[in-house]
C-alpha positions in Angstrom: 0.1 0.0 -0.2 1.5 3.2 -1.0 1.7 6.2 1.9 0.6 9.3 1.0 3.3 11.9 1.8 3.0 15.6 3.8 5.4 18.7 4.4 5.2 18.5 8.5 7.7 18.0 11.6 9.3 15.3 11.4 8.0 12.1 13.5 12.3 11.2 14.0 12.5 14.0 15.7 9.2 13.5 18.2 9.8 10.0 19.0 13.6 9.4 18.3 15.8 11.0 20.4 19.4 9.4 18.9 18.1 11.3 15.1 16.9 14.8 16.7 19.1 16.9 14.3 16.4 19.8 14.1 16.1 19.7 10.5 12.8 19.6 8.7 12.4 16.7 7.0 9.7 14.6 5.5 7.3 12.3 8.0 5.8 9.4 6.1 2.0 10.1 7.1 -0.9 7.5 6.7 -3.6 8.3 4.6 -7.4 6.2 5.2 -6.5 3.2 6.5 -3.4 3.1 9.1 -1.8 5.2 11.6 2.0 5.0 10.4 2.7 1.9 11.7 2.9 3.0 15.0 1.0 0.9 18.0 -1.9 2.7 19.0 -2.6 4.4 22.6 -4.5 1.5 24.3 -7.2 1.1 21.2 -10.6 -0.2 23.0 -12.2 -0.6 19.4 -10.9 -4.0 18.7 -8.7 -2.7 16.2 -5.6 -4.4 15.0 -1.7 -3.5 16.1 1.0 -4.8 14.4 0.2 -9.1 14.9 -2.1 -8.6 17.4 -5.2 -7.4 18.1 -6.5 -4.8 21.1 -9.7 -6.3 22.4 -12.2 -3.5 23.7 -11.2 -3.3 27.4 -7.6 -2.9 25.9 -6.4 -6.8 26.1 -3.8 -7.4 23.5 -4.4 -10.9 21.5 -0.8 -11.7 19.5 -1.4 -12.9 15.9 -3.4 -10.7 14.1 -3.3 -9.1 10.8 0.0 -7.0 10.0 -0.5 -3.3 9.7 -0.1 -2.0 5.7 3.1 -0.3 4.5 6.3 0.0 6.0 9.6 -2.2 4.8 8.6 -6.2 6.3 11.1 -8.9 6.5 9.5 -11.8 5.1 11.4 -14.2 7.7 14.5 -16.3 8.4 16.4 -13.6 10.2 16.5 -11.3 7.3 15.1 -8.1 6.3 14.4 -8.6 2.7 12.3 -7.9 0.3 11.5 -4.3 -1.5 7.8 -3.7 -0.9 6.4 -2.0 -3.4 3.1 0.5 -3.4 -0.4 0.1 -5.4 0.7 1.4 -9.0 4.3 -0.8 -8.6 6.2 2.4 -7.1 8.5 1.9 -4.2 7.4 3.2 -1.2 9.0 6.1 0.5 12.4 4.7 2.6 12.9 1.7 0.0 15.4 1.5 -2.7 12.8 2.7 -5.8 13.5 6.2 -7.2 16.5 7.0 -5.4 20.3 7.0 -5.7 22.0 3.7 -5.4 22.4 2.1 -1.6 25.9 2.3 -0.4 27.8 -1.0 -0.2 29.4 -2.2 2.6 29.1 -3.6 5.9 26.4 -2.3 7.9 26.8 -0.5 11.1 25.0 0.4 14.2 25.4 4.1 15.5 22.9 3.8 18.2 20.2 2.3 19.7 17.0 4.2 20.9 14.6 2.3 22.9 11.5 5.2 22.8 11.4 4.8 26.6 10.4 8.2 27.8 7.0 7.3 30.1 4.9 9.6 28.1 5.4 7.6 24.7 3.7 5.0 22.8 5.8 1.9 24.3 4.9 3.0 27.7 1.5 4.0 27.3 0.5 0.9 25.2 2.0 -1.3 27.8 0.2 0.3 31.1 3.6 1.2 32.5 3.8 4.9 31.5 3.4 5.2 36.1 6.6 3.7 37.1 9.1 6.4 37.8 12.1 4.9 36.2 13.4 6.3 33.0 14.6 2.3 31.2 11.9 0.8 29.0 9.4 -1.1 30.9 6.7 -3.3 29.0 4.8 -6.3 29.1 5.6 -9.9 27.6 3.8 -10.9 24.5 3.0 -7.2 23.1 5.1 -5.6 20.7 7.1 -2.8 21.4 9.3 -0.5 19.5 12.9 0.8 19.4 14.7 3.3 16.4 18.1 1.8 15.1 20.4 4.5 13.4 23.3 3.1 11.0 26.2 4.5 9.5 24.7 4.6 6.1 21.1 4.0 4.4 20.0 0.7 5.3 19.5 -1.0 2.2 16.1 -3.9 2.9 17.3 -5.9 0.0 20.7 -7.0 1.1 21.6 -5.9 4.9 20.4 -8.0 7.9 20.0 -7.0 11.5 19.2 -9.0 14.5 18.2 -7.7 17.8 19.7 -9.8 20.9 17.9 -9.8 24.5 19.6 -11.6 27.4 18.5 -12.0 30.7 21.7 -12.3 33.2 24.0 -14.6 32.2 21.3 -16.9 30.5 21.3 -17.9 27.1 20.7 -15.1 25.0 17.7 -14.9 22.7 18.1 -14.1 19.2 14.7 -12.3 18.2 14.0 -13.8 14.7 12.4 -11.5 11.7 9.1 -12.9 10.8 6.6 -12.0 8.6 3.6 -12.3 11.2 4.2 -12.8 14.6 3.2 -16.1 16.1 1.1 -16.5 19.2 3.2 -15.8 22.4 6.1 -15.7 20.2 9.6 -14.3 19.9 9.5 -12.2 17.0 11.1 -9.0 14.9 9.5 -6.8 12.2 10.5 -3.8 10.0 7.8 -1.0 10.8 9.6 1.5 9.1 12.5 2.8 6.9 13.7 6.7 6.7 17.0 6.8 5.4 20.2 5.5 8.0 17.3 4.8 10.7 14.6 1.7 11.0 12.1 1.7 12.8 11.4 -2.3 14.2 8.7 -3.8 16.0 9.8 -6.5 18.7 7.6 -9.0 20.3 8.6 -11.2 23.4 6.9 -14.5 24.2 4.0 -14.2 26.4 6.0 -17.2 28.1 8.9 -15.2 28.4 11.1 -14.7 31.5 10.1 -11.5 34.0 13.4 -9.5 34.6 16.1 -6.9 33.2 17.3 -7.6 30.0 20.3 -6.2 28.2 19.5 -5.7 24.3 22.0 -5.5 21.8 22.0 -5.1 17.6 24.0 -7.5 15.7 24.4 -6.2 11.9 27.3 -6.6 9.2 30.1 -4.7 11.5 29.4 -6.9 14.6 27.0 -6.3 17.6 26.5 -3.2 18.4 26.4 -3.2 23.0 25.5 -0.3 24.9 24.8 -1.4 28.6 22.2 1.3 29.2 19.8 -0.4 26.6 18.1 -2.1 29.2 14.7 -3.6 28.8 12.9 -4.4 32.3 10.1 -7.4 31.0 6.7 -8.0 33.3 4.2 -10.2 33.2 1.2 -8.9 30.8 -2.8 -9.1 32.5 -3.6 -7.8 28.8 -2.2 -10.5 27.0 -4.7 -13.4 26.1 -2.0 -15.9 26.2 -0.1 -15.0 29.0 -0.7 -17.2 32.3 -1.9 -14.4 34.1 -4.3 -12.7 31.6 -7.3 -11.3 32.9 -10.7 -11.1 31.0 -12.0 -8.0 33.0 -10.5 -3.8 32.3 -11.6 -2.5 35.5 -10.1 -5.8 37.6 -7.1 -5.3 35.9 -7.1 -1.3 36.9 -7.4 -2.6 40.3 -5.7 -5.4 40.9 -2.4 -4.8 38.6 -2.3 -0.9 38.2 -4.3 0.5 41.7 -1.3 1.8 44.0 -3.8 2.2 47.1 -5.1 -0.8 48.8 -7.6 -0.3 52.2 -6.5 -3.4 55.0 -9.1 -4.7 57.3 -8.1 -5.4 60.9 -9.8 -5.7 64.2 -12.6 -8.5 65.1 -15.7 -9.7 63.1 -17.7 -8.0 65.4 -15.6 -4.7 64.9 -13.8 -4.3 61.3 -11.7 -1.5 61.2 -9.6 -0.1 58.4 -6.7 2.0 57.2 -5.0 2.3 53.8 -1.9 1.4 52.2 0.7 2.9 49.9 2.1 -0.3 47.6 3.1 2.3 46.1 4.5 -0.4 43.1 5.4 2.6 40.7 7.6 4.4 43.0 11.1 5.1 41.9 13.3 1.8 43.1 10.9 -0.4 43.8 10.8 -1.9 40.7 14.5 -2.9 40.9 14.1 -4.0 44.4 11.1 -6.5 43.5 13.9 -8.0 40.2 16.4 -7.9 43.5 13.9 -10.2 45.2 13.8 -12.6 42.8 17.4 -12.6 41.8 18.1 -13.4 46.3 15.2 -16.2 46.0 17.5 -17.9 43.7 15.0 -18.6 40.4 16.3 -20.1 37.2 15.6 -18.0 34.3 14.0 -21.3 32.8 11.6 -20.7 35.8 10.8 -16.3 35.8 8.7 -16.7 33.4 6.2 -19.3 35.3 4.1 -17.4 38.2 3.1 -20.3 40.0 6.8 -20.9 40.9 7.4 -17.0 41.1 4.4 -16.6 43.3 5.7 -19.8 45.7 9.4 -18.0 45.9 7.5 -14.5 46.8 5.9 -16.0 49.4 9.2 -17.5 50.9 11.3 -14.5 50.3 9.0 -11.6 51.8 9.7 -13.4 54.9 13.3 -13.5 56.3 12.5 -16.7 58.5 15.1 -19.1 56.3 16.3 -17.0 53.4 17.0 -13.5 54.8 14.4 -12.2 53.0 12.8 -9.0 52.7 10.0 -8.3 56.5 11.8 -9.8 59.5 8.4 -10.5 61.6 8.3 -9.9 65.4 5.0 -10.1 68.0 6.8 -9.9 70.7 5.8 -6.0 71.7 9.6 -5.1 71.5 9.9 -2.9 68.9 13.1 -0.5 70.1 15.5 -1.8 67.2 12.9 -1.4 64.3 9.8 0.0 63.7 6.3 -1.0 65.0 4.2 -3.0 62.6 1.2 -1.0 62.8 3.3 2.2 62.1 3.9 1.4 58.3 1.7 3.1 56.3 3.3 1.5 52.9 5.5 -1.2 51.4 7.9 1.8 49.3 10.4 2.2 52.6 10.3 -1.5 53.1 11.4 -3.2 49.9 14.1 -0.1 49.3 16.0 -0.3 52.5 15.9 -4.3 51.5 17.5 -3.3 48.5 20.1 -0.7 49.9 21.1 -3.2 52.9 20.2 -6.8 51.9 19.1 -7.5 55.2 15.5 -7.8 56.8 13.5 -4.8 57.6 12.0 -5.3 61.2 9.4 -5.3 61.9 6.3 -7.0 60.2 3.6 -9.1 61.7 0.5 -10.8 58.7 -0.7 -7.2 57.1 2.9 -6.2 56.3 3.8 -9.2 54.7 0.7 -9.2 53.1 0.6 -5.4 51.8 4.0 -5.8 50.8 3.3 -9.1 48.6 0.7 -7.2 46.7 3.1 -4.4 45.8 5.6 -6.9 45.0 2.5 -9.0 42.5 1.4 -5.8 40.8 4.9 -4.3 40.3 5.3 -7.6 38.5 2.2 -7.3 36.6 0.6 -10.6 38.0 -2.7 -9.2 39.4 -2.8 -9.6 43.1 -4.7 -8.0 46.6 -4.8 -8.2 50.2 -7.0 -10.8 51.6 -8.3 -10.4 55.5 -9.9 -13.2 57.7 -11.4 -12.8 60.6 -11.1 -15.4 63.3 -8.5 -17.2 61.5 -7.3 -20.2 62.8 -3.8 -21.5 63.0 -3.3 -24.7 62.9 -0.1 -25.9 64.4 -0.6 -29.8 64.4 -2.0 -30.3 61.0 -5.1 -32.1 61.9 -7.5 -29.8 60.3 -9.1 -28.7 63.5 -8.8 -25.8 66.3 -8.3 -27.8 69.7 -8.7 -26.0 73.2 -8.0 -28.0 76.1 -9.2 -27.2 79.6 -8.7 -29.1 82.8 -11.0 -31.0 85.0 -12.7 -27.8 86.4 -12.7 -26.2 83.0 -9.9 -23.9 83.4 -8.4 -23.4 80.3 -4.7 -25.3 80.2 -2.6 -22.8 78.2 0.5 -24.7 78.1 -1.5 -27.6 76.1 -3.3 -24.8 73.9 -0.6 -24.6 70.7 -3.5 -23.8 68.0 -4.9 -20.4 68.1 -7.4 -18.4 66.6 -6.0 -15.1 65.3 -8.5 -12.3 65.7 -7.7 -11.3 61.6 -5.1 -12.9 59.4 -4.0 -11.4 56.4 -3.0 -12.8 52.9 -3.2 -12.8 49.5 -4.8 -14.0 46.5 -3.3 -13.9 43.1 -5.0 -14.5 39.4 -3.1 -17.0 37.5 -3.9 -20.3 35.1 -3.0 -23.6 36.9 -1.4 -26.0 34.0 0.0 -28.4 36.5 -3.5 -29.2 38.0 -6.7 -30.6 36.4 -9.4 -28.1 34.6 -10.8 -25.6 36.7 -8.6 -24.8 39.2 -7.2 -21.5 37.4 -8.2 -17.9 38.9 -7.7 -16.7 42.4 -4.8 -18.9 44.2 -3.8 -17.9 47.5 -0.6 -17.3 48.9 0.5 -16.6 52.3 4.5 -14.8 53.0 3.5 -14.4 56.9 5.8 -17.1 58.3 3.4 -20.0 60.1 4.1 -23.3 59.2 6.9 -24.6 56.8 6.0 -26.3 53.2 8.4 -28.6 52.5 11.2 -27.5 54.7 10.6 -23.6 53.8 8.3 -21.0 55.2 6.4 -20.5 52.1 2.7 -20.9 51.6 0.9 -21.8 48.5 -0.3 -21.1 45.4 -3.7 -22.8 46.3 -6.7 -22.6 44.3 -9.1 -21.1 46.0 -12.2 -23.0 44.9 -9.8 -26.2 46.3 -10.3 -24.7 49.5 -13.6 -23.8 49.2 -14.7 -27.6 48.7 -12.3 -29.2 51.1 -9.9 -30.8 48.5 -6.9 -30.7 50.6 -4.9 -33.0 48.2 -4.9 -30.2 45.5 -1.3 -28.1 45.6 0.4 -25.9 47.8 -1.0 -26.0 51.4 -4.5 -26.0 50.5 -4.6 -28.1 54.0 -3.6 -25.5 56.5 -5.2 -22.6 54.4 -8.5 -24.9 54.7 -8.0 -25.1 58.2 -7.9 -21.1 58.7 -11.0 -20.6 57.3 -13.1 -23.9 57.5 -11.8 -26.2 60.7 -13.7 -27.0 63.6 -13.2 -25.4 67.6 -13.5 -28.5 69.5 -13.0 -28.1 73.2 -11.7 -30.6 75.2 -11.6 -31.6 79.0 -9.3 -33.4 80.9 -10.7 -36.4 83.0 -9.7 -38.2 85.9 -7.5 -40.2 84.5 -5.8 -37.9 82.3 -6.9 -38.6 79.2 -9.0 -35.6 77.6 -12.4 -36.1 75.7 -14.3 -34.3 73.6 -16.9 -32.2 75.6 -18.1 -29.1 72.6 -17.5 -28.6 68.7 -17.8 -25.6 67.1 -18.5 -25.7 63.6 -18.8 -21.9 63.0 -15.4 -20.3 64.9 -13.5 -19.9 62.3 -13.2 -18.1 58.8 -15.6 -15.0 59.0 -16.4 -11.6 57.0 -13.4 -12.6 54.5 -12.6 -9.3 53.2 -10.5 -7.3 50.4 -11.2 -4.3 49.1 -14.2 -3.7 45.8 -12.7 -2.8 42.9 -12.9 0.6 41.9 -13.8 1.7 45.6 -12.8 1.8 49.2 -15.7 -0.4 49.9 -15.3 -3.6 51.6 -16.1 -6.5 50.1 -17.0 -9.6 51.6 -15.4 -12.6 49.6 -16.2 -15.3 52.0 -18.5 -16.6 49.5 -15.2 -17.6 47.6 -13.7 -19.7 50.2 -16.4 -21.5 51.5 -20.1 -22.8 51.2 -22.7 -21.0 53.7 -22.2 -21.7 57.3 -24.4 -25.0 58.5 -25.2 -25.9 54.9 -25.0 -29.1 53.3 -22.1 -28.2 50.9 -20.0 -27.1 53.8 -20.5 -29.5 55.9 -19.3 -31.7 52.8 -16.4 -29.9 52.5 -14.9 -30.2 55.9 -15.8 -34.0 55.4 -13.7 -34.1 52.5 -11.0 -32.5 54.1 -11.3 -34.7 56.7 -10.9 -37.6 54.3 -8.1 -36.7 52.3 -6.0 -35.4 55.0 -6.5 -39.4 56.8 -8.8 -37.8 60.1 -12.2 -38.2 61.4 -14.5 -35.5 61.9 -15.1 -34.0 65.2 -18.3 -34.9 67.0 -19.2 -35.4 70.7 -21.0 -37.8 72.0 -24.5 -37.6 72.1 -25.0 -37.9 76.2 -22.8 -34.8 75.8 -24.8 -32.8 74.5 -26.8 -30.4 76.5 -29.9 -28.2 76.9 -28.0 -24.9 78.0 -27.1 -22.1 75.4 -24.3 -19.7 76.0 -24.1 -15.9 74.0 -21.5 -13.3 74.5 -21.5 -10.0 73.9 -19.8 -6.5 73.9 -19.6 -3.1 73.7 -18.6 -2.3 70.0 -16.5 1.0 69.4 -15.2 1.9 72.6 -12.8 4.7 72.4 -9.5 4.1 74.1 -9.6 5.2 77.5 -13.2 4.0 78.6 -14.5 1.3 80.3 -15.9 -1.9 79.0 -19.5 -3.6 79.7 -19.7 -7.5 78.7 -22.6 -9.7 78.8 -22.9 -13.2 79.0 -26.4 -14.5 78.5 -27.5 -18.1 79.5 -30.6 -19.9 78.0 -32.5 -23.0 79.2 -34.0 -24.7 76.3 -35.3 -27.8 79.2 -38.3 -28.1 80.9 -36.2 -28.3 84.3 -34.2 -25.8 86.6 -30.8 -25.4 86.1 -27.9 -24.0 87.8 -24.8 -23.2 86.0 -21.6 -22.4 87.3 -19.6 -20.0 84.8 -16.1 -19.0 85.5 -15.1 -15.4 83.6 -11.5 -14.6 82.6 -10.0 -11.9 80.5 -6.8 -11.5 79.1 -5.0 -9.1 77.0 -4.4 -10.1 73.6 -1.7 -10.4 70.8 -3.8 -10.3 67.8 -2.4 -13.5 66.7 -4.7 -15.4 69.3 -1.6 -15.7 71.9 -2.9 -14.3 75.2 -0.7 -12.8 77.9 -2.1 -14.4 81.4 -5.8 -13.2 82.6 -5.6 -10.0 84.6 -9.4 -10.0 85.6 -11.2 -13.2 86.8 -14.8 -13.6 87.8 -17.1 -16.4 89.2 -20.8 -16.7 89.4 -23.4 -19.0 90.1 -26.8 -18.6 88.0 -30.2 -20.2 88.3 -32.3 -20.7 85.4 -36.0 -21.5 85.8 -37.6 -24.0 82.7 -37.3 -21.7 79.1 -35.3 -18.7 80.9 -32.8 -16.4 79.4 -30.8 -14.7 82.2 -27.8 -12.3 81.4 -24.4 -11.5 83.4 -23.1 -8.5 83.6 -18.9 -7.8 83.5 -17.3 -4.7 83.5 -13.7 -4.3 82.6 -12.5 -0.7 83.9 -9.9 1.4 81.7 -7.8 1.4 85.4 -7.6 -2.2 84.9 -6.7 -2.7 81.5 -4.6 0.3 80.4 -0.9 -0.7 81.5 -1.9 -4.4 80.1 -2.4 -3.5 76.4 -0.3 -4.6 73.4 -0.7 -3.2 69.7 -3.2 -4.1 68.6 -5.5 -3.1 72.1 -7.7 -6.5 71.6 -8.8 -8.8 74.4 -10.2 -12.0 75.2 -12.8 -13.3 77.2 -12.9 -17.0 77.9 -16.3 -18.2 80.0 -16.9 -21.9 80.8 -19.1 -23.6 83.0 -20.7 -27.0 84.6 -24.4 -27.5 84.6 -24.8 -29.0 88.0 -28.1 -31.0 87.8 -26.7 -32.5 83.8 -23.2 -32.6 83.7 -22.7 -30.6 80.7 -20.1 -28.4 79.6 -19.8 -24.8 78.7 -17.2 -22.8 76.9 -17.3 -19.9 74.7 -14.3 -17.9 74.0 -15.0 -13.8 72.7 -12.8 -10.9 71.3 -12.8 -7.6 71.3 -10.7 -4.3 70.8 -10.5 -1.2 71.7 -10.8 1.9 69.3 -7.8 4.1 68.9 -8.4 7.8 67.3 -8.1 8.7 63.7 -5.3 11.3 62.4 -7.0 14.6 60.9 -5.2 15.4 57.4 -5.7 19.1 55.8 -4.3 20.1 52.6 -4.2 23.7 51.9 -3.8 24.9 48.5 -4.2 23.7 44.8 -2.4 20.1 44.2 -0.4 20.4 40.6 2.1 18.9 39.0 5.3 20.0 40.1 4.3 22.7 42.6 4.7 22.5 46.2 1.8 22.1 48.6 0.7 22.2 52.4 -1.2 19.7 54.3 -1.6 19.8 57.8 -1.5 16.2 60.2 -3.5 16.8 63.7 -3.4 14.4 66.1 -5.4 14.6 69.8 -4.4 12.7 73.0 -7.7 10.9 74.2 -5.8 9.9 77.3 -5.1 11.6 80.7 -1.7 10.3 80.8 1.2 11.4 78.6 2.5 9.7 75.2 6.1 9.0 75.3 8.6 9.3 72.3 5.9 10.0 69.7 6.2 10.1 65.8 4.8 10.3 62.3 4.9 8.2 59.4 4.1 10.3 56.3 3.7 9.3 52.4 1.8 9.0 48.9 2.5 7.5 46.0 3.2 10.7 43.4 3.2 12.9 46.2 5.7 12.2 49.2 8.1 9.5 49.6 8.3 7.8 53.2 9.4 10.3 55.8 9.8 10.1 59.6 8.6 12.7 61.8 10.2 12.8 65.2 7.9 14.9 67.9 8.6 13.8 71.2 6.0 13.8 74.1 2.4 14.6 73.4 1.2 15.9 77.3 -2.6 14.4 78.5 -5.4 15.5 76.2 -3.2 17.5 74.5 -3.5 18.0 70.5 -0.8 18.3 68.0 0.3 18.8 64.9 2.8 18.6 62.0 3.3 20.4 58.3 4.6 18.8 55.6 5.3 20.3 52.9 5.7 18.4 49.3 5.4 18.8 45.5 3.5 16.2 43.6 5.1 14.4 40.9 2.2 12.3 39.3 -1.4 13.9 38.3 -4.7 12.2 38.9 -6.1 11.0 42.3 -3.7 10.8 44.6 -4.1 9.4 48.3 -1.4 11.4 51.4 -1.9 8.6 54.7 0.0 9.1 57.5 0.4 7.6 61.3 1.5 8.2 64.6 3.0 6.1 67.4 4.1 6.3 70.5 5.7 4.0 73.8 1.6 3.9 75.0 -0.5 3.8 71.9 0.0 3.0 67.8 -2.4 2.4 65.5 -3.5 5.6 64.8 -3.9 6.4 61.2 -5.2 8.8 58.6 -6.0 9.3 54.6 -6.7 12.3 52.5 -7.7 12.5 48.9 -5.7 15.0 46.7 -7.0 15.4 43.3 -3.6 17.2 40.9 -3.6 18.7 38.2 -1.0 18.7 35.5 
């Protein structure tokens, strides 16, 4: 097809820095039916790009029609024949109607990767947000480079080869092809103009992810330049990539969104906080590739998301490989950062890359949030999950076991299993060709070091559908995750001969309100239905039975004579603020036709969020007489003066209620968790936010307690706004209000969030966030 020519500023001047000489030359602009061989800016109308197709959501499918025109190779590694126009004349840029081409070996003078953040390569690959000056592309989708030679290029006789090499692996000679194969390596000539050629380079949809060195071989040898780096990522927009996600709003959320919401607290008192994933921040992508290098993944495995995510779940914790984050649940963080003080992943990843040593400290939401950053940075769709009342099965029997003595008092030394108030892990999206059909889609991985898998502290990927149906034979680590969301809670009482007897089974004790941030909003989405069938349904009980059978365990049951007619429930106040007293109510209901006398024991202990309790600080006992069909409530008050010196990071407590019915011998047991609310920070932004112009934010904190808070500090950051920063403020007096003023210059436009946290010796888990609309 002939090209239509018009006089205008050269496209080479605007797009190729190596050819910017300032002269006004001809730029070849398509007439009807083309755009000069350049990739469109995320087309959404189903139009074709060279060798591939963009669908309605911007997804790319290799193997479509060629863009007409341009000097193209016919395959075999040679840039070959002369393409003629419609009337048999040569196209501009070919050898027709021009002086004879110079002969001699073709020598490369320079290579331009066309890598500017605002350029078409970066925009069409959805990588223009990365604060990195290198060329960043997604695999399975073409990108363009410009090669300049010492003489005009002769498409009849000159040969050129593009070479890509990942580390010390075998170099990849990208072949010239007439059509891009589905998911294959390939190169085509898009345009020629004198000494310059514009090349399409297509990477395989199975390519290893990482930082490649690009070089170009011609007749005069190979042109090498250490600055020619190409970062290749997974591609959720490419239909032949294992992480392809056929939903544009989901891709925007699970790959491109930098801000997340993390949920914490208890199922009855769900709290939320913003988190800066910051996958596009300067230095983060290099930190992520450093993690893969430290993880020892071979180049042959770096294209497989199954292997990559399994290694990520191991490398984000430091337990056996000096990974990114050191965990601590001790409450002592003097040599590091209190886990609740972090407000984003950026500082953690950059520190790890700079030092090569684990960053202190993290707990489950930190491990999960950093994992989300790593996944999204690599291009793997990922999200942070919170499971409330999450069981930690230490002995692999798929149940959560609680032991009492003969008088139904807890035996803390035997209670190694625990139910965490909440636990965070990750979902990531991929196909599972290693499993039977039907298990692709969301996979659970968990970077918190709880139990080993094949001798390493890692977990997953496990298909969420397998977890839901109790198919614990499906890899990887499905039994452990199933127990977290759907194990039964079994209570044992020690008998007179020292053995233990099952006295109560709670079938609905774990796996509640499984939550993640909703797509496109800050709302909480409950995804419990993905992980388990409705509680108590036949399908849910079948899943528990299936898990028990595959695990070689018997289903937990209590003998009929041990069941009783007295029911026990516990309620606590919602939203009690730090510094206030707490009221708890225990309700007993007599379902029999006879009088019943119940001896109750109640113990309150401060607990870490992972279910581990300190020794109880308040104990009460009472006897309750119930007439037939009667219900009675027993109140218990926990005063601030009683708990204020006891609290740990998450300001949570557990009430353990146990009892014996005198007339029937029925055993009663119930554990109930509740937490104290901490205040929120107030953030006020003054002035209009524009890229490159400084604005001011005021961050305000009020001490709600009548005691001094010591060693206070703020943590502040926001993607595209403010790099991570710590501001020390010292002691904060009783009931005092303090504020800090932060000046920062926005780096990127669009809706952004500024986040902050406050911590002190006596109080933490204090957060604040505000939206900021940044103009160009």
